[in-house]
N, C-alpha and C positions, 0 to 999 in steps of 0.2 A: 246725232238725232235723225237727220234725213236718211243717212245710210241704213239705220236700223228700221225705219219705216219702210224704206224701199225693199230691204231684205224680207221683212214680214209680209209685205204685199206680194212679192214674187213667190214666196213660200206658200202663202194661202192660195194664190192662183194656181200653182203647180198641184197642190192637194186637190183643189176643186176639179182641175182637168183630169186627174187620176180617178176621181169619183165618177165623173161623167164617162170616162173610158171603161171603168169597171162595169157599168150598166150597158153602155152602147155597144161595146164589142161583142158580148154574148148575144145581145138582141140581133145584131147584124148577122152573126154566125147562125143563129137559130133561123133567121129569115132565109139565109142562103140554103139551109138544109131543107126547110119546108116549102120553098118557092116552087119546086116542081110538082108538088102535091096539088090536088084540085081544090083544097079548102079555100085558098085565096080567090080562086075563080068563082066559087060559090058565094063568098062574101061580096065579091064585086058585082055579081048579078043581083044579089039581094039589095045592095045599097045603090044600084045603078040609077034608079029614078031620082033619088035624093042627091047623088053626086052630080047628075046632069043639071039639076037646078043650080048647083054651085059652080058649074062650068068645068067639071072634072069628069074623067073617065074611070071605069072600074079599077085599073091598076093603082089609082090613088087611094084605095081603101086602106091598105096597110099603113102607109105613112100618116094618113089622117087619123086612124085609130091610135097609132103610137103617139102622135102629137096630142090628141085629146086626153089620153090616159096617163102618159108619162111626161108630157110637156113638150114645148117647141124644140128644145135642144135635141131630144131623142127623135122627135118627128123629122127634124132636118136630117138626122143621121140615117133615117130610113128613106128620105126623099133622094139623097145623093145616089145610092146604087140604082134606084129605079130610073132616075133621070139619065144616068150614065148608060144604062141599057137602052135608052131611047124608047122606052115604053110609054112615056108621056111627053107631051110637047111643052115648049117653054111657057106657053100661056097657062097650061094646067099647073105647072110648077109654081107659077106666079099666083094663080088662084088659091092653090093649096097653102102657100106661104102666107098670103093675106088672111085666109080663113083661120089659120093657126095663130097668127099674130093677134087677131081680135079675140 
């Protein structure tokens, strides 16, 4: 009985992880392809005043949009590469996470 419940929970967790990866991996690849283009810079300038009120800089535009439209899991997937590139500070990543959580 417990073994069956454990197996089913592990299986459903693995299927859920695959569903997230099926959406997140293409989104990250698309982001890497489009990142050098000026479209993200334009979005950042457009939303700059709003982001400044939230304690964030223009590079936070993409993960914020991904989080708002696709959910926090996908937004977090977009936050990771931007944070690793050191384009945003730890405080901005914290503000972005808090904003998406609420």
